[in-house]
N, C-alpha and C positions, 0 to 999 in steps of 0.2 A: 504495498501501498503504499505510495507517493506521499512524503509530508505534506501538509500545506504550506502556504504562504510565509504563515503566521508562525511556523515553525521552521522559518529559515533564519539564517543571517545570523548579524548582531544584536535583533531584537527578538531572538527567539526564548519566549516567556517560558518554555516548557523545562528547556534547559537550564535558564536563570535560576528559575524555582525547583531543579531539581539539585543547583549547585550550592543555592541557598538554603535548603534544607542538609545538605552533607555537611555545612559548615560550621548549622549550629548543631547539628548529633554530636559533631566533632570538638568542638567547643565545651558543650556539657557532658561527655562522657570520656575525655581523655586529658589526660597530663601534657596540655600543650606544652608548658616551660623542657618538661623529658622530649617530646618530640624537637624542639629546637635544636638542644642540646647535642639528641643524636645524630641532627640533620648538620652540625657544623661538624662534629666529630665525626663522620661520614667523610666531609669534604676536605677534612686535613687528615685522614686517612686514605688505605690505597688505593679505593675507589674514587677518588677525590677528583685525579683526571677525566677519568670517565664520568662523570656528574656532571663536570663542569662544560663538558661537550656535550652531554645530553642536553644540558641549558643553552646552550648557543644555537645549537640545531633548533632547539624549540623557540628562539627568538627571532630566527630566521622564519618562522612560521611555514605552511605547508607548499611542498611541492607540485608544480601543474603538469 
């Protein structure tokens, strides 16, 4: 089933609602300070280079 025009693009209300709900649930149920600390440790650890490369690619956006 094709998505409606309302579900496409930057104004995707369905995706925004899902994202916002996920953020709310994470803030309510997770130790966000620990998650941030773990992320910082990961950047300083052996996988840091791969994480920074993934971030760089994500910032470039999708390839068409």
